[in-house]
N, C-alpha and C positions, 0 to 999 in steps of 0.2 A: 504513491512513492509518493516520501515525503524527505526535504535535506531542510536542516535547518542549521543556523551561524550563533556557537554559544562564546561570547570572550568569554577573557578570563577574570573581568568582575561581575558577571549573571554566577560562577560555575555555586557562590554560594546561596545568593537568592533562589535557583533555582531548586538544589536541597533543601530549605527549607521549605519551599511549597511541593516538595512531594516526589521531585523528578527521579526515578529510580528505572531499574527491567520492567518495562509494561507487562512481561507476561506474568511477573506476580503478580500481577491486581487485577482489577473488575473493573468492565465498563463503566461502573457510577464512576468510581476513581478520577479513573482514566479520563472521561471528561469533565468535572468539573478541576482537577488540574489543568487540562488543558486549555479550559479558557482563560485560565491565568495566566498563562506561558505565552499564547501567543499574542496576543499585543507585545512580548520584551522579546524573541527572538527573533530576527530574520528568518522567514522559512519559504518554502516555498513547498506543493504539495497536491501533486499530478494527478489525476484519476483516470484510468483505461476503464470507458465503462464497456458492458459486458459484453453488447452487440459487437463492436470496434473490436475487443480481445475475444469474440468467435470469425470474426472476420479473417484477421491474422492471423491464427490458428488455421484457422484457413487454406488462408495464401502459404505455411507452412511456411509462419515463423514462430521459433519456439517460445516460453515463456521471459529463458533466461537472455535472452535479447532483449524481448519487451524491457523486464527489467529492465537492461543496462542503458536501453535510447532514457526509457523516465528517468531513470538516475541523472545523467546524462544533463538534461534539460532543467533538473529541478536544484543539479549546482547553479547549471550556468543562470539560474532566475535568481536564487542568493543571492550568486559574486554581485547581479547585476545591484540588487537590494541592499547589500554592504558596500558595495564600493562610496569610493577611493582605498577604502579600510580593504588588507587580502587575509585571508587566514594562514596559521599560521602552516595548520596541515590537513587534509582533509581525511575524514578513519569512511571506509564503508563495513558497511554488515555486510559481510562476505558471501554471496548467491552463488559466483562464480569463482576460478583461475582469476590471476590478473591479466594475463599472455591474453584468456579465450574474451572476457571484461571489454577489452581494445580492441578487439578482434569484432563483435560481437557489434564494436562502434565505427566499422572500417567506411562507411559512404553518412556517419555524423560529425560535425564539429566539433572537436574533444574537444572539453574546456579546460582540461588538468591534467598534465602527467606528471611534475614534478611534484615531491612529498602528499602521496597517496596512497594513502594504505588499505588494503587489507585485513578483513577480522571477522570470522564466525563470533557469535554472541557478542558481537560489539555492544550492543545494549549496558550490559555488564562495565564496557572497557570507557568510556566517555558520557559524560553527563549527554552533548551534542549529538549521539545517536539516542543515548536512552528517552530524550526531548523531541527527536523525528519521529519517535517510533510509537511516542504518546501520542501528537499530535495529528498521523495515520492514521491508528487506530479510531480516533476521538470521527477523524473523514469518514469512516469505513463505519463508525455507527451510525452516522448524520445519514449516508446514504442508503444504510442497509431500511432508518425506519422513513425515509420517504417512500422504498422498494411499498413496504410493506403499507403507505397510506395507499399507493397509486394500486394497488391487488385489492386493497380491502381486506385484508388479512394477516396474519401472527407469520411469521415464517422463522425457520430456526437457523443458525448461523453450522457452519460446517456443514458435516457426511452423515451421514446414514440413516437407518432406515427412517426416522420421522421425517427427512428432511426427500428423502423420495417419494414418500406420502402426499407433501406437500406439491413435490416438482407435478405429479401424475395429477394433483386436485387442480394447478394453472392450464394444466395439457385439457383437462377438458373443461374448464370455466371458456379457456382463450385461445386453447389454439396450441398447436406446440411452434408453434413464433411466434408468439408471445414471452413462453418458457426462453427466449434466445435474449430474450433481451435481460431476464435475471439471474439467468446460470451461465455458466459455463460450460459450453453445450459439449469437450470432450474428454467430460471427463464420466467414469460410472457410471455416476448415478445418472444422469439420461435414459441409460436405455433402460436402468429399472423402469424410473418414473414413465418410462412407455409401455414397459409392458406390465404394467399397475394401472396404468391409465386404459389398458385397450381389453382388460379383465370384470 
């Protein structure tokens, strides 16, 4: 989860560097641009490791609440880094309705309530969200590469039959407990992988 602040004076520079909706870009381009913008924009990236994610899901927390808490902490980090300057507004790439988002944060120190806006497909609406998405994807690619190195095997991003086969190989070689360090276990892929590994 990444939050970042883009001042008006950096708009043109970020456009020149190629910042746009990351969904229209491939990972090598995203990584190249991320390395250029990371030194420029105050930002915060928080990663929830798979083990922690699985633990929170098992404890009854849903993905929406997890995202809201991570968003809130990332925003707090950015506000600290850019102080005493303050943003004119905050735009959140909407994954939950506004009231639901704040309900998820009922037991958290909420960073901001004023001038906070929620919009779907926000990457296409503001450079700050686009920049945050690029940095987040870059971090994901880094973490994914680290997992491949740890396991000594190539991994496929996303879901599908190939992912099921790779997860089954991890179970055969390292055991089901190890799979929990590399996958979100409540997804259907885990059951499919277990079936493949046991046959």
